[in-house]
Structure formats: C-alpha cells, structure tokens
C-alpha positions in Angstrom: 91.3 136.3 118.9 92.2 138.0 115.6 95.8 138.6 115.1 96.8 142.2 116.4 99.0 144.6 114.7 102.1 143.0 116.1 101.1 139.5 115.3 102.3 137.8 112.1 99.5 135.1 112.1 96.4 134.1 113.8 97.9 130.8 114.6 101.4 129.5 114.6 102.0 125.9 114.1 105.6 124.4 115.0 106.3 121.3 113.3 105.1 120.3 109.7 104.7 116.4 110.1 101.2 115.0 109.7 99.7 116.6 113.0 101.1 120.1 112.1 100.2 119.9 108.4 96.6 119.0 109.3 96.3 121.7 111.8 97.6 124.2 109.3 95.3 122.9 106.5 92.2 123.0 108.6 93.1 126.4 110.2 93.7 127.9 106.7 90.5 126.3 105.5 88.7 128.3 108.2 90.1 131.6 106.9 92.8 132.0 109.7 96.2 133.3 108.9 98.5 130.3 109.4 102.5 130.4 109.9 103.6 126.7 109.6 107.5 126.4 111.0 109.6 123.4 110.0 113.1 122.9 111.1 114.3 120.9 108.1 113.7 121.2 104.5 111.4 118.8 102.4 111.9 116.2 101.5 113.0 114.8 104.8 112.6 111.4 106.5 110.9 110.2 109.8 111.0 107.0 111.4 107.7 105.2 110.7 106.2 102.0 109.8 104.7 104.0 106.8 101.4 102.1 107.0 97.9 104.1 107.0 95.0 102.4 108.6 91.5 102.7 107.3 90.9 105.5 110.1 94.0 107.6 108.6 92.5 107.2 105.0 89.3 108.7 106.3 91.1 111.7 107.5 93.0 112.3 104.2 89.7 112.2 102.5 88.2 114.9 104.8 91.2 117.0 103.9 90.8 116.4 100.3 94.3 114.9 99.9 94.2 113.3 96.4 95.5 109.4 97.1 95.5 107.9 93.4 97.9 105.4 92.6 99.7 107.4 90.0 100.4 109.9 92.9 102.7 107.4 94.7 100.0 105.9 97.0 99.4 102.0 97.3 96.3 100.5 98.9 96.1 97.3 100.8 93.5 95.1 101.5 94.1 94.2 105.1 96.4 92.6 107.7 98.3 89.3 107.3 99.0 88.0 110.7 101.9 85.7 111.0 102.3 83.5 114.3 102.6 79.8 115.6 103.7 78.7 112.0 100.8 79.9 110.4 99.3 83.0 108.9 95.9 84.4 108.4 94.8 87.2 106.0 92.1 89.5 107.6 90.4 92.1 105.3 89.9 95.5 106.7 86.2 95.8 107.8 84.0 97.8 105.1 82.3 100.3 107.6 80.2 103.4 107.0 82.7 105.5 109.1 86.0 104.3 107.5 86.8 102.8 104.0 87.5 99.1 103.6 91.1 99.6 102.8 94.4 100.9 104.1 97.4 102.7 102.5 100.9 103.1 102.5 103.6 105.7 101.8 107.1 106.4 102.8 107.2 109.5 105.2 109.9 110.8 103.1 107.1 111.8 100.7 104.0 111.6 102.9 105.1 114.6 104.8 105.9 116.7 102.1 102.7 115.8 100.3 100.8 116.9 103.2 102.8 120.1 104.0 102.2 121.1 100.2 98.4 120.5 100.8 98.3 122.9 103.8 100.5 125.6 101.5 97.6 125.1 98.8 94.9 125.7 101.6 96.5 129.1 102.4 99.1 128.2 105.1 102.4 129.9 104.9 105.4 127.3 105.4 108.8 128.4 106.6 111.5 125.6 106.2 114.6 125.3 108.1 113.3 127.5 110.8 114.1 126.0 114.1 111.6 127.0 117.0 113.8 127.6 120.1 111.1 128.2 122.6 107.8 130.0 123.4 107.5 133.7 123.7 105.4 134.7 126.8 103.3 137.5 128.1 105.2 139.1 131.0 102.1 139.7 133.1 99.9 136.8 132.2 102.4 134.1 131.4 100.5 133.2 128.5 102.0 132.0 125.1 101.7 134.8 122.4 104.4 133.4 120.0 107.6 131.6 119.6 111.3 132.5 119.2 113.1 130.9 116.2 116.3 130.5 114.6 116.9 130.1 110.8 119.2 127.3 109.8 121.4 126.7 106.6 121.4 123.2 104.9 123.5 121.7 107.4 121.2 122.6 110.3 123.5 125.3 111.6 122.4 128.9 112.6 122.0 131.1 109.5 121.4 134.7 110.5 119.9 136.4 113.5 117.1 134.7 115.7 113.7 136.0 115.4 110.3 136.1 117.1 106.8 135.4 115.4 103.7 136.4 117.5 100.3 135.1 117.2 97.3 134.4 119.8 97.6 130.7 119.7 100.6 128.3 119.1 100.3 124.7 118.1 102.9 122.3 119.3 103.4 119.6 116.6 107.0 119.1 117.2 107.1 115.4 118.0 107.9 113.1 120.8 110.4 115.2 122.5 108.2 118.3 121.9 110.8 120.9 123.4 108.1 123.5 122.9 105.8 121.8 125.6 108.8 120.9 127.9 109.6 124.6 127.9 106.1 125.2 129.2 106.7 122.5 131.9 104.1 120.2 130.2 106.1 117.1 130.7 105.6 113.4 129.6 104.0 110.9 132.0 105.6 108.0 133.5 102.3 106.0 133.7 101.4 105.6 130.1 102.9 103.0 127.6 106.0 103.9 125.7 106.8 101.9 122.4 110.2 101.6 120.4 110.3 101.1 116.7 113.2 100.5 114.4 112.9 100.1 110.7 114.9 100.1 107.3 113.9 99.6 103.7 114.7 96.8 101.1 114.3 96.8 97.3 111.7 94.3 96.5 111.4 94.0 92.7 111.3 90.5 91.5 110.4 89.2 95.1 107.2 87.8 96.6 107.3 91.1 98.7 106.8 93.4 95.8 103.5 95.3 95.8 102.1 92.8 98.4 98.5 94.0 99.1 98.5 93.0 102.6 100.1 94.7 105.6 102.0 91.8 107.1 102.5 91.8 111.0 104.7 89.1 112.7 103.6 88.5 116.3 106.4 86.0 116.9 109.9 86.6 116.0 112.5 83.8 115.8 116.0 83.4 115.9 115.9 80.8 113.3 113.3 78.2 112.7 109.9 79.1 114.1 109.1 76.9 117.2 112.8 75.3 117.1 115.0 78.3 118.0 114.9 81.3 120.5 112.0 83.6 120.6 112.8 87.3 120.2 111.2 90.0 122.1 108.8 92.4 119.8 106.9 92.0 116.8 107.8 92.7 113.2 106.2 94.0 110.3 106.7 94.4 106.3 104.6 97.1 104.4 105.0 97.1 100.6 105.2 100.9 99.4 104.5 100.1 95.8 107.8 102.0 94.7 109.9 99.0 94.5 110.8 99.0 98.1 109.1 97.6 101.5 109.3 99.2 105.0 110.6 96.2 107.2 110.6 96.9 111.0 110.4 95.8 114.5 108.3 97.5 117.4 108.0 96.8 121.1 105.8 98.2 123.9 106.1 98.5 127.7 103.4 99.7 130.0 105.8 102.3 131.4 109.1 103.9 130.4 110.7 102.4 133.5 109.9 98.8 132.3 111.2 99.4 129.0 114.5 100.7 130.4 114.6 97.6 132.6 114.2 95.4 129.4 117.2 96.7 127.9 116.8 95.1 124.5 118.9 96.1 121.6 116.2 96.2 119.1 118.4 96.9 116.3 120.3 93.8 116.9 117.0 91.7 117.1 115.8 93.3 113.8 119.2 92.2 112.2 118.6 88.7 113.7 115.1 88.5 112.3 115.9 89.7 108.9 119.0 87.4 108.5 116.7 84.4 109.1 114.1 85.5 106.8 113.4 83.4 103.5 115.8 83.9 100.8 113.3 84.6 98.3 112.4 87.9 100.0 115.5 89.4 99.2 116.1 91.0 102.6 120.1 91.2 102.2 122.6 93.7 102.5 122.7 94.3 99.0 119.1 95.3 98.7 119.0 97.5 101.8 118.5 101.0 100.8 118.8 102.8 103.9 120.2 102.6 107.3 118.3 101.2 110.4 116.7 104.1 112.3 114.7 103.9 115.7 112.2 106.2 117.5 110.2 106.3 120.6 106.5 105.9 120.4 104.5 108.0 122.9 101.3 106.3 123.7 98.0 107.2 125.3 98.0 110.8 125.9 101.4 110.6 127.7 101.7 114.4 127.9 98.9 116.5 129.3 97.4 118.9 129.6 96.5 119.0 125.9 95.8 122.7 126.0 97.3 125.4 128.3 97.7 129.0 128.1 97.5 129.7 124.5 99.4 126.4 123.6 97.8 123.5 121.9 99.5 119.9 121.7 98.7 117.7 118.7 100.2 114.3 117.4 103.1 112.8 119.0 103.8 116.0 121.2 100.8 114.9 123.2 101.5 111.1 123.0 98.7 110.3 120.6 100.1 106.8 119.5 97.8 103.9 120.0 98.9 101.3 122.4 97.3 98.5 120.5 99.3 98.9 117.2 101.7 101.9 117.3 99.6 103.8 114.9 100.1 107.7 115.3 99.2 109.2 112.1 95.6 108.9 111.9 95.3 110.5 115.4 97.9 113.3 114.3 95.4 114.1 111.4 92.5 113.8 113.6 94.0 116.2 116.3 94.8 118.8 113.8 91.2 119.0 112.5 89.8 119.2 116.0 92.2 121.6 117.3 91.6 123.8 114.2 87.9 123.8 114.8 88.4 124.9 118.4 90.8 127.7 117.5 88.5 129.0 114.6 85.6 128.7 117.2 87.7 130.6 119.9 88.2 133.5 117.3 84.5 134.4 117.2 84.1 134.8 121.0 83.9 138.4 122.4 85.8 137.9 126.1 89.0 136.4 127.0 87.4 133.9 129.3 85.2 132.6 126.6 88.0 132.3 124.3 89.9 130.0 126.7 87.1 128.0 127.4 86.4 127.5 123.8 90.3 126.5 123.4 89.8 124.2 126.2 87.0 122.1 124.3 89.8 120.5 122.1 91.2 118.6 124.9 87.6 117.6 125.9 86.8 116.3 122.4 90.0 114.3 121.9 89.5 112.7 125.7 85.8 112.1 124.6 86.8 110.3 121.4 90.2 108.5 122.2 90.2 108.4 126.1 88.4 105.3 126.5 90.3 103.5 123.7 93.5 104.5 125.0 92.7 102.9 128.6 91.7 99.8 126.9 95.3 99.8 125.2 97.0 100.5 128.4 95.3 97.3 129.8 96.1 95.3 126.7 99.9 96.3 126.9 99.8 95.1 130.7 98.4 91.7 129.5 100.8 91.2 126.6 103.8 91.9 128.9 103.3 88.4 130.3 104.8 86.0 127.8 102.3 83.1 128.7 99.5 85.4 128.1 100.9 86.1 124.3 101.5 82.3 123.9 97.9 81.4 125.0 96.4 84.2 122.6 98.5 82.9 119.8 97.8 79.2 120.2 94.0 79.3 121.2 92.8 82.6 119.8 94.1 83.1 116.6 92.7 80.2 115.0 89.3 81.3 115.8 87.5 83.6 113.2 85.4 85.4 115.6 88.1 86.1 117.8 90.4 87.4 115.0 87.6 89.6 113.5 87.2 91.3 117.1 91.0 91.6 117.5 91.3 93.3 114.1 88.6 95.8 114.7 90.0 96.7 118.3 93.6 96.6 117.3 93.4 98.8 114.1 90.7 101.2 115.8 88.3 100.5 112.7 84.9 100.0 114.3 81.7 101.7 114.1 81.5 104.3 117.1 77.7 103.7 116.8 75.6 101.2 115.4 77.5 98.6 113.4 77.5 94.7 114.1 77.8 93.2 117.7 81.6 93.4 117.5 81.4 97.3 116.9 78.9 97.6 119.6 80.9 95.6 122.1 84.1 97.5 121.4 82.2 100.9 121.6 80.6 100.0 124.8 83.9 99.1 126.4 85.3 102.5 125.4 82.4 104.3 127.0 82.2 102.4 130.3 86.0 102.4 131.2 87.9 105.5 132.8 89.2 108.1 129.9 92.9 108.4 129.6 
C-alpha cells in the first residue's frame, strides 16, 4: 500500500475536524505520507456543546496534545444534573482507563489546535480545499483518490479543479459526508438522530463564570419549574474559561422519521428557556456573543459499512455520536487512532487481498468496542421518548445515589471495560451480551 509514483500521499484525509485531525496525526506518526484537506480556513466554527468527557481527555493524552490551562483549556469536576426542582453534583469517576476530570474548549480553537498537532506530526494540511468527490479506478471501482476544488476566502471556486491520488482515503467530512454519499454509503433510518442548537454568552461577573461543573438540565420549563409548560429536549451550560459559556439545547429521537414528525422549533425552545433563566446568570441579548446555530447529531453507527473499497469512515461521517449524551468528539478521536493503525498495518501486507482484510479490521474493532454500547443507547432513546418514563426517572431515580452513580457512568461512557467496581462490571457485561450495532 505504499504510494505509487502517481500518488501524492499514502493516505488522504477529507476534513480536518477532530476525527480527521486524529487520523492524520496517527498516520503521520506511523511514518505515512498524509494529505489533510479542509474546505474552510482555520479558525472556523462548528456547532457543538464544546464539552469533553474523560474519555475524550484520555484520547487527547494518547495523542500528546497539551491541555494546560495557560493554553486555553478548562477542566471540570463532573456533571451537575438539574431536574425536579433540585440539582445533584456528580463527580467524574476516577478510573484506571480514564482521568477523573473532563474539559471544555470552543470548537473555534479546538479544531485548529488539533489540526496544528497533526501538522506537527508530519501531516500536510491544505485549507480552502473542497473535496468534490471520490476518484475511482475504472476497472475495480476502488477509491484511489479525490477530486478537489480550491476556494477563495468567500468559499467560491478559485482556480482549476485538481485530483489527488492515494491508496486509501479517509472520509472525515461530517454528518452530511458527501464523500460517503457519492459512494452510495447512505445513512440508516433505524438509528437515533439528535438535534442540537447552541449559542454563547459572556459570563464575567456572573455565577456561570468558570463553573467547575458541566451542567445538564433534564427538564426545561416555560417559566417556573413545575408551575408552567414542560418543553421538549434537555439543556446544557458549559463554562469555557474564557469569559463565555456555551448554552444549548438538545433532543434525540429513535429514528429520523420520529424526529421529523415531532416538528419542534428548537431555536425557539432555546430562546424560551434562556429567557426564563435566573437574571443573575446574565443570559441576555446584550451578553450574547454569537448567533444560535444548529446541527444534526448522527448516532449509533448510522452510516455503514465503515470501510469499503479503499474508503474509511470516521467520526460523524460514520454516525459515531453516543445516543446517551450526544458526545461525538471522544469517538471521533478514537476512530482516527484505530483507523490509522489499520491503515499502517495494511501497508505492510504483500497482496491486495491481505491489505483489504487488514483495512477491514478497522470496522471490526470499532464495532467490538462501541457496538454493544450504541445498542444500549438505542434502547435508552426508545424509553425516554415516552414522557411518563422520564417523569418516573426524575422523580424516583435521581434522588438515589446508587442510581445516579450508575447513570453517570453509563451516560458518559466512563466505566472500566474490564474489572472495576460492580457498576463497571454490570455496564461492561450489558454491552457484551446485547447485539452489536
């Protein structure tokens, strides 16, 4: 799988978000020639909650990304859950597999930092380069590169289109993944789909400034809790340590069809929730620092196969968002690491068949690690779609410490995969006995 004379790289990565940057870093670290293509120019924004679970922090540590406070990172102790007129502060579990803290950083600077890390590892980054489709071998139909269009600062075509060739192409181009779609790798209709909307508020001088807890509101009210209308979805408030907080709202449905049928205007719901927030939080129009933006959250491996004909799908392009909590960065970083290992190993194989089998191990490893967990997540979403189930959980489950301990580990995917306490063993056992997604 060494690049031939006509190839420009050993591997081309389409998209320089967390999944693409992780893949590029690990491939370059393995000695591969890597071309990382990004249609925008850094810094650029992405819709996200900006929260990093301990699982994501562990992946950053594996990559060697510095996460010191002076470099713009803020740590958090755990999750503050607000529901039923009460709140509970749940520290992240301190495990051998993951650190006992999470982090937060705006995607405007996070993605740039990760792309720079990939460059420092040896990857070549081309910004303002829009990949327009796969380049296919005429005889085999295998992906052998990409077609691309240079863009100017306004996102318009700037110069002649070109082609880049490589034995393997990694699609890290997000939820829409036009690259995967061009290969007829389409989204599945039997997987959960989430929606997220968010904005930013200045927080200096408010109780929200540098809050050491990631805050999640399981109930959203149009007014006083319990005395007004209960709104759909859940809310979050994540302090970013730079004088701002990410404030957003999310919702999830078991299928795209159910989400469409709900027909909710989540931007309006977010505005209603924020309007009724305590005055001391300062979530006012004057303190809002950016527009409300929204995005879909593809969940539970909603696009497959993860590998086909020389194309590897990582991150959102493969639907690697947790149905439990909307977390995607941790799995994007992990997918980049696992994909890079399969690509580097395939390079050492002597025949086309052995190279294909080795590249296929990427999908096997991701399914083995996440398939059972994502299946549990699908069942979880089906349960919470029923309002009476959520009401019962809030009323009877949240006040019980042992229940909340179990829920925190399950929802955050922060448990020991082997060993640990009884909670870890129960969750790990469940993920192994259910069918893999």
